[in-house]
N, CA, C and O atoms as a GROMACS GRO file, in nm:
protein
  532
    1MET      N    1   0.076  -0.121  -0.011
    1MET     CA    2  -0.012  -0.018  -0.007
    1MET      C    3   0.074   0.117   0.004
    1MET      O    4   0.140   0.135   0.106
    2SER      N    5   0.077   0.213  -0.099
    2SER     CA    6   0.125   0.330  -0.103
    2SER      C    7   0.114   0.428   0.040
    2SER      O    8   0.027   0.402   0.123
    3GLU      N    9   0.180   0.508   0.056
    3GLU     CA   10   0.188   0.609   0.177
    3GLU      C   11   0.061   0.697   0.155
    3GLU      O   12  -0.003   0.735   0.253
    4SER      N   13   0.027   0.728   0.038
    4SER     CA   14  -0.085   0.830  -0.007
    4SER      C   15  -0.214   0.755   0.027
    4SER      O   16  -0.305   0.815   0.082
    5GLN      N   17  -0.226   0.623  -0.005
    5GLN     CA   18  -0.356   0.541   0.042
    5GLN      C   19  -0.359   0.533   0.171
    5GLN      O   20  -0.470   0.548   0.222
    6SER      N   21  -0.266   0.513   0.245
    6SER     CA   22  -0.252   0.499   0.408
    6SER      C   23  -0.323   0.613   0.446
    6SER      O   24  -0.438   0.610   0.489
    7ASN      N   25  -0.240   0.740   0.425
    7ASN     CA   26  -0.318   0.859   0.463
    7ASN      C   27  -0.457   0.884   0.442
    7ASN      O   28  -0.535   0.932   0.525
    8GLU      N   29  -0.485   0.847   0.318
    8GLU     CA   30  -0.611   0.877   0.264
    8GLU      C   31  -0.735   0.784   0.362
    8GLU      O   32  -0.841   0.823   0.412
    9GLU      N   33  -0.670   0.649   0.364
    9GLU     CA   34  -0.765   0.587   0.459
    9GLU      C   35  -0.769   0.625   0.609
    9GLU      O   36  -0.873   0.602   0.671
   10ALA      N   37  -0.656   0.685   0.676
   10ALA     CA   38  -0.671   0.740   0.803
   10ALA      C   39  -0.753   0.853   0.779
   10ALA      O   40  -0.838   0.866   0.867
   11THR      N   41  -0.757   0.935   0.695
   11THR     CA   42  -0.845   1.048   0.688
   11THR      C   43  -0.999   1.029   0.658
   11THR      O   44  -1.088   1.111   0.680
   12THR      N   45  -1.008   0.928   0.613
   12THR     CA   46  -1.156   0.890   0.606
   12THR      C   47  -1.205   0.810   0.712
   12THR      O   48  -1.328   0.805   0.715
   13SER      N   49  -1.148   0.747   0.796
   13SER     CA   50  -1.189   0.678   0.906
   13SER      C   51  -1.185   0.759   1.032
   13SER      O   52  -1.235   0.720   1.138
   14ALA      N   53  -1.113   0.893   1.013
   14ALA     CA   54  -1.118   0.978   1.148
   14ALA      C   55  -1.241   1.050   1.130
   14ALA      O   56  -1.279   1.098   1.023
   15THR      N   57  -1.309   1.054   1.259
   15THR     CA   58  -1.434   1.173   1.258
   15THR      C   59  -1.427   1.260   1.222
   15THR      O   60  -1.310   1.294   1.201
   16LEU      N   61  -1.527   1.358   1.188
   16LEU     CA   62  -1.518   1.494   1.180
   16LEU      C   63  -1.477   1.579   1.266
   16LEU      O   64  -1.435   1.690   1.233
   17TYR      N   65  -1.484   1.535   1.396
   17TYR     CA   66  -1.442   1.597   1.521
   17TYR      C   67  -1.251   1.589   1.518
   17TYR      O   68  -1.180   1.687   1.540
   18GLU      N   69  -1.218   1.497   1.497
   18GLU     CA   70  -1.070   1.466   1.487
   18GLU      C   71  -1.010   1.528   1.369
   18GLU      O   72  -0.894   1.567   1.379
   19ARG      N   73  -1.077   1.542   1.252
   19ARG     CA   74  -1.036   1.577   1.155
   19ARG      C   75  -1.015   1.747   1.146
   19ARG      O   76  -0.919   1.802   1.091
   20ILE      N   77  -1.135   1.821   1.219
   20ILE     CA   78  -1.147   1.960   1.259
   20ILE      C   79  -1.042   2.005   1.339
   20ILE      O   80  -1.017   2.126   1.334
   21GLY      N   81  -0.971   1.926   1.416
   21GLY     CA   82  -0.896   1.956   1.534
   21GLY      C   83  -0.917   1.920   1.677
   21GLY      O   84  -0.841   1.955   1.767
   22GLY      N   85  -1.037   1.839   1.695
   22GLY     CA   86  -1.041   1.780   1.824
   22GLY      C   87  -1.150   1.886   1.920
   22GLY      O   88  -1.246   1.945   1.871
   23GLU      N   89  -1.115   1.892   2.046
   23GLU     CA   90  -1.161   1.999   2.141
   23GLU      C   91  -1.126   2.136   2.147
   23GLU      O   92  -1.192   2.230   2.194
   24ALA      N   93  -0.982   2.136   2.078
   24ALA     CA   94  -0.952   2.288   2.100
   24ALA      C   95  -1.013   2.344   2.002
   24ALA      O   96  -1.073   2.450   2.019
   25ALA      N   97  -1.009   2.282   1.881
   25ALA     CA   98  -1.076   2.371   1.764
   25ALA      C   99  -1.259   2.405   1.794
   25ALA      O  100  -1.319   2.512   1.784
   26VAL      N  101  -1.312   2.263   1.836
   26VAL     CA  102  -1.459   2.300   1.861
   26VAL      C  103  -1.443   2.412   1.953
   26VAL      O  104  -1.494   2.516   1.910
   27ASN      N  105  -1.381   2.422   2.077
   27ASN     CA  106  -1.405   2.514   2.177
   27ASN      C  107  -1.395   2.667   2.120
   27ASN      O  108  -1.468   2.758   2.161
   28ALA      N  109  -1.283   2.686   2.005
   28ALA     CA  110  -1.265   2.775   1.957
   28ALA      C  111  -1.382   2.817   1.848
   28ALA      O  112  -1.426   2.931   1.860
   29ALA      N  113  -1.415   2.763   1.782
   29ALA     CA  114  -1.536   2.756   1.723
   29ALA      C  115  -1.658   2.818   1.760
   29ALA      O  116  -1.720   2.915   1.716
   30VAL      N  117  -1.678   2.730   1.862
   30VAL     CA  118  -1.808   2.790   1.942
   30VAL      C  119  -1.781   2.910   1.993
   30VAL      O  120  -1.864   2.995   1.964
   31GLU      N  121  -1.684   2.949   2.067
   31GLU     CA  122  -1.660   3.081   2.116
   31GLU      C  123  -1.662   3.178   2.006
   31GLU      O  124  -1.709   3.288   2.035
   32LEU      N  125  -1.618   3.160   1.879
   32LEU     CA  126  -1.627   3.274   1.780
   32LEU      C  127  -1.748   3.282   1.726
   32LEU      O  128  -1.792   3.391   1.690
   33PHE      N  129  -1.822   3.164   1.712
   33PHE     CA  130  -1.985   3.157   1.633
   33PHE      C  131  -2.047   3.234   1.748
   33PHE      O  132  -2.119   3.328   1.716
   34TYR      N  133  -2.032   3.209   1.865
   34TYR     CA  134  -2.158   3.311   2.001
   34TYR      C  135  -2.122   3.441   1.955
   34TYR      O  136  -2.219   3.505   1.914
   35ARG      N  137  -2.001   3.506   1.947
   35ARG     CA  138  -1.968   3.631   1.907
   35ARG      C  139  -2.033   3.706   1.773
   35ARG      O  140  -2.069   3.823   1.759
   36LYS      N  141  -2.033   3.617   1.701
   36LYS     CA  142  -2.110   3.639   1.578
   36LYS      C  143  -2.256   3.646   1.611
   36LYS      O  144  -2.316   3.753   1.615
   37VAL      N  145  -2.304   3.545   1.633
   37VAL     CA  146  -2.458   3.541   1.654
   37VAL      C  147  -2.493   3.652   1.755
   37VAL      O  148  -2.598   3.708   1.725
   38LEU      N  149  -2.437   3.696   1.858
   38LEU     CA  150  -2.491   3.797   1.966
   38LEU      C  151  -2.473   3.912   1.903
   38LEU      O  152  -2.564   3.992   1.923
   39ASN      N  153  -2.370   3.956   1.817
   39ASN     CA  154  -2.375   4.073   1.750
   39ASN      C  155  -2.467   4.100   1.620
   39ASN      O  156  -2.471   4.212   1.569
   40ASP      N  157  -2.534   4.002   1.575
   40ASP     CA  158  -2.632   3.969   1.475
   40ASP      C  159  -2.796   4.006   1.491
   40ASP      O  160  -2.878   3.917   1.515
   41TYR      N  161  -2.826   4.114   1.479
   41TYR     CA  162  -2.943   4.198   1.539
   41TYR      C  163  -3.071   4.076   1.474
   41TYR      O  164  -3.173   4.044   1.536
   42ARG      N  165  -3.039   4.034   1.364
   42ARG     CA  166  -3.147   3.927   1.314
   42ARG      C  167  -3.176   3.798   1.397
   42ARG      O  168  -3.277   3.730   1.376
   43ILE      N  169  -3.083   3.767   1.494
   43ILE     CA  170  -3.102   3.650   1.585
   43ILE      C  171  -3.087   3.672   1.721
   43ILE      O  172  -3.134   3.585   1.794
   44ASN      N  173  -3.016   3.797   1.788
   44ASN     CA  174  -2.969   3.802   1.900
   44ASN      C  175  -3.075   3.794   2.009
   44ASN      O  176  -3.054   3.747   2.121
   45ARG      N  177  -3.180   3.840   1.969
   45ARG     CA  178  -3.314   3.840   2.063
   45ARG      C  179  -3.324   3.707   2.106
   45ARG      O  180  -3.327   3.711   2.229
   46PHE      N  181  -3.330   3.587   2.065
   46PHE     CA  182  -3.339   3.460   2.077
   46PHE      C  183  -3.245   3.426   2.199
   46PHE      O  184  -3.262   3.315   2.250
   47PHE      N  185  -3.145   3.510   2.252
   47PHE     CA  186  -3.045   3.469   2.343
   47PHE      C  187  -3.064   3.568   2.474
   47PHE      O  188  -3.004   3.568   2.582
   48GLY      N  189  -3.160   3.646   2.430
   48GLY     CA  190  -3.178   3.742   2.558
   48GLY      C  191  -3.178   3.728   2.690
   48GLY      O  192  -3.123   3.797   2.775
   49ASN      N  193  -3.244   3.631   2.700
   49ASN     CA  194  -3.255   3.566   2.862
   49ASN      C  195  -3.190   3.433   2.881
   49ASN      O  196  -3.219   3.358   2.974
   50SER      N  197  -3.083   3.401   2.770
   50SER     CA  198  -2.974   3.276   2.816
   50SER      C  199  -2.875   3.303   2.915
   50SER      O  200  -2.844   3.421   2.933
   51ASP      N  201  -2.821   3.217   2.979
   51ASP     CA  202  -2.727   3.217   3.053
   51ASP      C  203  -2.607   3.176   2.940
   51ASP      O  204  -2.588   3.056   2.921
   52MET      N  205  -2.533   3.267   2.872
   52MET     CA  206  -2.415   3.237   2.784
   52MET      C  207  -2.318   3.116   2.790
   52MET      O  208  -2.274   3.038   2.706
   53ASP      N  209  -2.301   3.135   2.938
   53ASP     CA  210  -2.156   3.029   2.940
   53ASP      C  211  -2.196   2.876   2.944
   53ASP      O  212  -2.124   2.778   2.926
   54THR      N  213  -2.370   2.883   2.982
   54THR     CA  214  -2.410   2.752   2.986
   54THR      C  215  -2.442   2.727   2.857
   54THR      O  216  -2.400   2.622   2.808
   55GLN      N  217  -2.520   2.816   2.778
   55GLN     CA  218  -2.546   2.780   2.638
   55GLN      C  219  -2.420   2.749   2.545
   55GLN      O  220  -2.422   2.666   2.455
   56ILE      N  221  -2.320   2.821   2.576
   56ILE     CA  222  -2.167   2.778   2.522
   56ILE      C  223  -2.111   2.663   2.569
   56ILE      O  224  -2.012   2.618   2.511
   57ALA      N  225  -2.150   2.616   2.649
   57ALA     CA  226  -2.102   2.485   2.719
   57ALA      C  227  -2.182   2.358   2.655
   57ALA      O  228  -2.136   2.248   2.623
   58LYS      N  229  -2.339   2.414   2.645
   58LYS     CA  230  -2.416   2.295   2.588
   58LYS      C  231  -2.378   2.301   2.413
   58LYS      O  232  -2.401   2.197   2.352
   59GLN      N  233  -2.339   2.385   2.356
   59GLN     CA  234  -2.317   2.408   2.213
   59GLN      C  235  -2.191   2.318   2.216
   59GLN      O  236  -2.195   2.208   2.161
   60LYS      N  237  -2.068   2.366   2.284
   60LYS     CA  238  -1.938   2.254   2.275
   60LYS      C  239  -1.972   2.100   2.287
   60LYS      O  240  -1.917   2.013   2.218
   61ALA      N  241  -2.037   2.084   2.351
   61ALA     CA  242  -2.070   1.941   2.398
   61ALA      C  243  -2.159   1.859   2.269
   61ALA      O  244  -2.145   1.741   2.236
   62PHE      N  245  -2.255   1.961   2.208
   62PHE     CA  246  -2.346   1.921   2.114
   62PHE      C  247  -2.257   1.897   1.974
   62PHE      O  248  -2.278   1.798   1.904
   63PHE      N  249  -2.175   1.976   1.948
   63PHE     CA  250  -2.105   1.960   1.847
   63PHE      C  251  -1.984   1.890   1.860
   63PHE      O  252  -1.922   1.880   1.754
   64THR      N  253  -1.936   1.844   1.951
   64THR     CA  254  -1.844   1.735   1.961
   64THR      C  255  -1.931   1.607   1.960
   64THR      O  256  -1.888   1.506   1.904
   65MET      N  257  -2.028   1.608   2.007
   65MET     CA  258  -2.108   1.474   1.986
   65MET      C  259  -2.149   1.443   1.857
   65MET      O  260  -2.122   1.338   1.799
   66ALA      N  261  -2.228   1.552   1.800
   66ALA     CA  262  -2.245   1.589   1.632
   66ALA      C  263  -2.143   1.539   1.520
   66ALA      O  264  -2.164   1.480   1.414
   67PHE      N  265  -2.025   1.584   1.579
   67PHE     CA  266  -1.922   1.580   1.461
   67PHE      C  267  -1.832   1.446   1.500
   67PHE      O  268  -1.727   1.424   1.439
   68GLY      N  269  -1.875   1.362   1.599
   68GLY     CA  270  -1.802   1.213   1.615
   68GLY      C  271  -1.738   1.198   1.726
   68GLY      O  272  -1.694   1.085   1.742
   69GLY      N  273  -1.709   1.296   1.835
   69GLY     CA  274  -1.630   1.307   1.908
   69GLY      C  275  -1.683   1.230   2.051
   69GLY      O  276  -1.782   1.157   2.052
   70PRO      N  277  -1.597   1.260   2.178
   70PRO     CA  278  -1.687   1.196   2.269
   70PRO      C  279  -1.837   1.247   2.315
   70PRO      O  280  -1.872   1.365   2.324
   71ASN      N  281  -1.902   1.153   2.336
   71ASN     CA  282  -2.062   1.188   2.340
   71ASN      C  283  -2.077   1.259   2.503
   71ASN      O  284  -2.124   1.186   2.590
   72ASN      N  285  -2.047   1.362   2.530
   72ASN     CA  286  -2.090   1.426   2.682
   72ASN      C  287  -2.240   1.533   2.681
   72ASN      O  288  -2.262   1.613   2.772
   73TYR      N  289  -2.328   1.515   2.566
   73TYR     CA  290  -2.411   1.588   2.560
   73TYR      C  291  -2.512   1.549   2.639
   73TYR      O  292  -2.536   1.430   2.616
   74THR      N  293  -2.573   1.589   2.711
   74THR     CA  294  -2.660   1.602   2.822
   74THR      C  295  -2.785   1.679   2.814
   74THR      O  296  -2.870   1.662   2.901
   75GLY      N  297  -2.808   1.775   2.700
   75GLY     CA  298  -2.908   1.866   2.699
   75GLY      C  299  -3.026   1.792   2.632
   75GLY      O  300  -3.030   1.669   2.628
   76GLN      N  301  -3.126   1.873   2.577
   76GLN     CA  302  -3.240   1.842   2.534
   76GLN      C  303  -3.226   1.783   2.395
   76GLN      O  304  -3.125   1.802   2.328
   77ASP      N  305  -3.323   1.715   2.358
   77ASP     CA  306  -3.320   1.728   2.198
   77ASP      C  307  -3.305   1.844   2.110
   77ASP      O  308  -3.280   1.946   2.173
   78MET      N  309  -3.311   1.857   1.992
   78MET     CA  310  -3.326   1.991   1.946
   78MET      C  311  -3.457   2.016   1.952
   78MET      O  312  -3.488   2.108   2.029
   79ARG      N  313  -3.559   1.953   1.884
   79ARG     CA  314  -3.702   1.993   1.918
   79ARG      C  315  -3.721   2.058   2.030
   79ARG      O  316  -3.732   2.181   2.031
   80ASN      N  317  -3.728   1.984   2.141
   80ASN     CA  318  -3.761   2.055   2.286
   80ASN      C  319  -3.655   2.148   2.323
   80ASN      O  320  -3.706   2.229   2.401
   81ALA      N  321  -3.543   2.172   2.306
   81ALA     CA  322  -3.445   2.258   2.343
   81ALA      C  323  -3.489   2.394   2.281
   81ALA      O  324  -3.463   2.500   2.340
   82HIS      N  325  -3.561   2.392   2.153
   82HIS     CA  326  -3.608   2.505   2.076
   82HIS      C  327  -3.711   2.544   2.065
   82HIS      O  328  -3.731   2.649   2.003
   83ALA      N  329  -3.816   2.472   2.124
   83ALA     CA  330  -3.975   2.491   2.130
   83ALA      C  331  -4.014   2.602   2.165
   83ALA      O  332  -4.123   2.646   2.129
   84HIS      N  333  -3.924   2.676   2.251
   84HIS     CA  334  -3.978   2.814   2.317
   84HIS      C  335  -3.941   2.906   2.241
   84HIS      O  336  -4.012   3.006   2.233
   85LEU      N  337  -3.818   2.895   2.163
   85LEU     CA  338  -3.795   2.986   2.060
   85LEU      C  339  -3.870   2.987   1.924
   85LEU      O  340  -3.865   3.085   1.850
   86VAL      N  341  -3.935   2.881   1.895
   86VAL     CA  342  -4.009   2.867   1.808
   86VAL      C  343  -4.137   2.961   1.843
   86VAL      O  344  -4.178   3.046   1.764
   87LYS      N  345  -4.181   2.943   1.939
   87LYS     CA  346  -4.282   3.003   2.003
   87LYS      C  347  -4.275   3.168   1.969
   87LYS      O  348  -4.366   3.231   1.916
   88MET      N  349  -4.155   3.222   2.009
   88MET     CA  350  -4.084   3.365   2.004
   88MET      C  351  -4.087   3.403   1.831
   88MET      O  352  -4.052   3.516   1.800
   89GLY      N  353  -4.123   3.319   1.735
   89GLY     CA  354  -4.122   3.334   1.605
   89GLY      C  355  -4.004   3.290   1.536
   89GLY      O  356  -3.986   3.336   1.423
   90LEU      N  357  -3.898   3.186   1.596
   90LEU     CA  358  -3.824   3.140   1.525
   90LEU      C  359  -3.837   3.083   1.385
   90LEU      O  360  -3.926   2.999   1.367
   91ASP      N  361  -3.755   3.120   1.276
   91ASP     CA  362  -3.838   3.031   1.158
   91ASP      C  363  -3.699   3.005   1.082
   91ASP      O  364  -3.592   3.012   1.143
   92SER      N  365  -3.708   2.974   0.935
   92SER     CA  366  -3.613   2.940   0.880
   92SER      C  367  -3.492   3.042   0.838
   92SER      O  368  -3.373   3.009   0.837
   93SER      N  369  -3.538   3.163   0.807
   93SER     CA  370  -3.429   3.295   0.821
   93SER      C  371  -3.362   3.327   0.913
   93SER      O  372  -3.279   3.418   0.912
   94HIS      N  373  -3.391   3.254   1.007
   94HIS     CA  374  -3.316   3.267   1.152
   94HIS      C  375  -3.223   3.144   1.154
   94HIS      O  376  -3.106   3.161   1.189
   95PHE      N  377  -3.266   3.027   1.121
   95PHE     CA  378  -3.187   2.934   1.112
   95PHE      C  379  -3.049   2.957   0.985
   95PHE      O  380  -2.930   2.926   0.989
   96ASP      N  381  -3.127   3.018   0.890
   96ASP     CA  382  -3.039   3.043   0.794
   96ASP      C  383  -2.902   3.143   0.842
   96ASP      O  384  -2.793   3.125   0.788
   97ALA      N  385  -2.920   3.244   0.946
   97ALA     CA  386  -2.830   3.322   0.986
   97ALA      C  387  -2.739   3.253   1.079
   97ALA      O  388  -2.618   3.280   1.078
   98VAL      N  389  -2.794   3.159   1.167
   98VAL     CA  390  -2.702   3.080   1.221
   98VAL      C  391  -2.616   3.003   1.131
   98VAL      O  392  -2.496   2.996   1.160
   99MET      N  393  -2.666   2.936   1.012
   99MET     CA  394  -2.591   2.877   0.941
   99MET      C  395  -2.473   2.973   0.850
   99MET      O  396  -2.374   2.914   0.808
  100GLU      N  397  -2.486   3.099   0.826
  100GLU     CA  398  -2.432   3.186   0.772
  100GLU      C  399  -2.297   3.202   0.883
  100GLU      O  400  -2.178   3.192   0.851
  101HIS      N  401  -2.333   3.222   0.980
  101HIS     CA  402  -2.220   3.221   1.118
  101HIS      C  403  -2.135   3.127   1.142
  101HIS      O  404  -2.016   3.155   1.159
  102LEU      N  405  -2.189   2.975   1.150
  102LEU     CA  406  -2.130   2.888   1.123
  102LEU      C  407  -2.011   2.838   1.036
  102LEU      O  408  -1.912   2.774   1.069
  103GLY      N  409  -2.054   2.892   0.904
  103GLY     CA  410  -1.983   2.878   0.802
  103GLY      C  411  -1.868   2.979   0.805
  103GLY      O  412  -1.752   2.949   0.780
  104ALA      N  413  -1.913   3.104   0.839
  104ALA     CA  414  -1.822   3.218   0.851
  104ALA      C  415  -1.716   3.168   0.977
  104ALA      O  416  -1.594   3.186   0.971
  105THR      N  417  -1.774   3.112   1.073
  105THR     CA  418  -1.668   3.080   1.184
  105THR      C  419  -1.583   3.003   1.129
  105THR      O  420  -1.466   3.041   1.129
  106LEU      N  421  -1.609   2.903   1.080
  106LEU     CA  422  -1.532   2.782   1.011
  106LEU      C  423  -1.420   2.841   0.916
  106LEU      O  424  -1.308   2.791   0.908
  107VAL      N  425  -1.450   2.924   0.862
  107VAL     CA  426  -1.362   2.986   0.741
  107VAL      C  427  -1.271   3.093   0.798
  107VAL      O  428  -1.160   3.112   0.748
  108GLU      N  429  -1.308   3.154   0.887
  108GLU     CA  430  -1.216   3.227   0.971
  108GLU      C  431  -1.143   3.147   1.026
  108GLU      O  432  -1.025   3.181   1.015
  109LEU      N  433  -1.162   3.027   1.100
  109LEU     CA  434  -1.069   2.946   1.155
  109LEU      C  435  -0.961   2.856   1.049
  109LEU      O  436  -0.863   2.792   1.088
  110ASN      N  437  -1.004   2.868   0.920
  110ASN     CA  438  -0.920   2.823   0.825
  110ASN      C  439  -0.927   2.676   0.840
  110ASN      O  440  -0.827   2.603   0.839
  111VAL      N  441  -1.065   2.630   0.855
  111VAL     CA  442  -1.108   2.492   0.830
  111VAL      C  443  -1.135   2.462   0.667
  111VAL      O  444  -1.185   2.538   0.584
  112PRO      N  445  -1.097   2.359   0.655
  112PRO     CA  446  -1.070   2.315   0.453
  112PRO      C  447  -1.200   2.307   0.448
  112PRO      O  448  -1.264   2.270   0.546
  113ALA      N  449  -1.264   2.344   0.322
  113ALA     CA  450  -1.385   2.351   0.255
  113ALA      C  451  -1.462   2.227   0.271
  113ALA      O  452  -1.583   2.226   0.296
  114GLU      N  453  -1.377   2.104   0.253
  114GLU     CA  454  -1.474   1.991   0.259
  114GLU      C  455  -1.509   1.940   0.433
  114GLU      O  456  -1.584   1.848   0.468
  115LEU      N  457  -1.447   2.008   0.499
  115LEU     CA  458  -1.493   1.998   0.627
  115LEU      C  459  -1.596   2.082   0.673
  115LEU      O  460  -1.693   2.059   0.745
  116ILE      N  461  -1.551   2.191   0.612
  116ILE     CA  462  -1.704   2.299   0.666
  116ILE      C  463  -1.858   2.252   0.579
  116ILE      O  464  -1.972   2.277   0.618
  117ALA      N  465  -1.817   2.178   0.451
  117ALA     CA  466  -1.925   2.134   0.393
  117ALA      C  467  -1.987   2.014   0.478
  117ALA      O  468  -2.109   1.994   0.474
  118GLU      N  469  -1.901   1.930   0.557
  118GLU     CA  470  -1.963   1.842   0.625
  118GLU      C  471  -2.011   1.886   0.752
  118GLU      O  472  -2.102   1.819   0.799
  119ALA      N  473  -1.970   1.989   0.819
  119ALA     CA  474  -2.015   2.024   0.933
  119ALA      C  475  -2.163   2.119   0.906
  119ALA      O  476  -2.261   2.122   0.981
  120ALA      N  477  -2.147   2.183   0.797
  120ALA     CA  478  -2.256   2.227   0.751
  120ALA      C  479  -2.407   2.138   0.700
  120ALA      O  480  -2.525   2.170   0.699
  121ALA      N  481  -2.341   2.029   0.664
  121ALA     CA  482  -2.460   1.938   0.639
  121ALA      C  483  -2.500   1.846   0.748
  121ALA      O  484  -2.598   1.776   0.725
  122ILE      N  485  -2.427   1.828   0.891
  122ILE     CA  486  -2.480   1.802   1.016
  122ILE      C  487  -2.549   1.902   1.081
  122ILE      O  488  -2.631   1.870   1.168
  123ALA      N  489  -2.530   2.020   1.052
  123ALA     CA  490  -2.605   2.120   1.103
  123ALA      C  491  -2.740   2.122   1.039
  123ALA      O  492  -2.843   2.110   1.105
  124GLU      N  493  -2.737   2.139   0.904
  124GLU     CA  494  -2.844   2.159   0.832
  124GLU      C  495  -2.941   2.035   0.860
  124GLU      O  496  -3.062   2.055   0.869
  125SER      N  497  -2.881   1.896   0.875
  125SER     CA  498  -2.982   1.815   0.924
  125SER      C  499  -3.082   1.813   1.057
  125SER      O  500  -3.168   1.729   1.081
  126THR      N  501  -3.043   1.938   1.144
  126THR     CA  502  -3.136   1.943   1.241
  126THR      C  503  -3.242   2.063   1.233
  126THR      O  504  -3.307   2.104   1.329
  127ARG      N  505  -3.248   2.121   1.077
  127ARG     CA  506  -3.340   2.221   1.053
  127ARG      C  507  -3.482   2.185   1.107
  127ARG      O  508  -3.538   2.265   1.182
  128ASN      N  509  -3.537   2.079   1.075
  128ASN     CA  510  -3.671   2.060   1.105
  128ASN      C  511  -3.688   2.073   1.233
  128ASN      O  512  -3.762   2.157   1.284
  129ASP      N  513  -3.596   1.965   1.313
  129ASP     CA  514  -3.605   1.954   1.448
  129ASP      C  515  -3.616   2.084   1.523
  129ASP      O  516  -3.704   2.104   1.607
  130VAL      N  517  -3.530   2.167   1.492
  130VAL     CA  518  -3.478   2.291   1.559
  130VAL      C  519  -3.634   2.405   1.550
  130VAL      O  520  -3.677   2.475   1.642
  131LEU      N  521  -3.691   2.390   1.412
  131LEU     CA  522  -3.799   2.474   1.373
  131LEU      C  523  -3.924   2.424   1.400
  131LEU      O  524  -4.027   2.482   1.368
  132GLY      N  525  -3.917   2.266   1.487
  132GLY     CA  526  -4.055   2.214   1.519
  132GLY      C  527  -4.128   2.164   1.401
  132GLY      O  528  -4.251   2.156   1.411
  133LYS      N  529  -4.063   2.121   1.270
  133LYS     CA  530  -4.166   2.091   1.176
  133LYS      C  531  -4.136   1.905   1.185
  133LYS      O  532  -4.205   1.829   1.117
   0.00000   0.00000   0.00000
């Protein structure tokens, strides 16, 4: 087996969590992501009553689990966790804004495009549950 085949197999067997850079990368991404979200007038009202330290910790645990890392997520499922926000008017335009910030965060952190696409697909797969559909 050539070295390139071996590296390619290692890359494809590693989880997105590992390929993105593990805990340090997820932590950096979530911190930057929430700075962007909280500065966005389109969506920051949904976080007005949130304990942001708790929210950031939950998001780190969720991304870690969703990207294939250690599952320490103990939060609610996406539908129940966002139900109160749907009552406040959360809709697809708000989900799109969050997706925009996720992509911008990963670009800013120099994550390769193929990993950004993979992360975006995972995040996109939660849309219907987040929006209660």
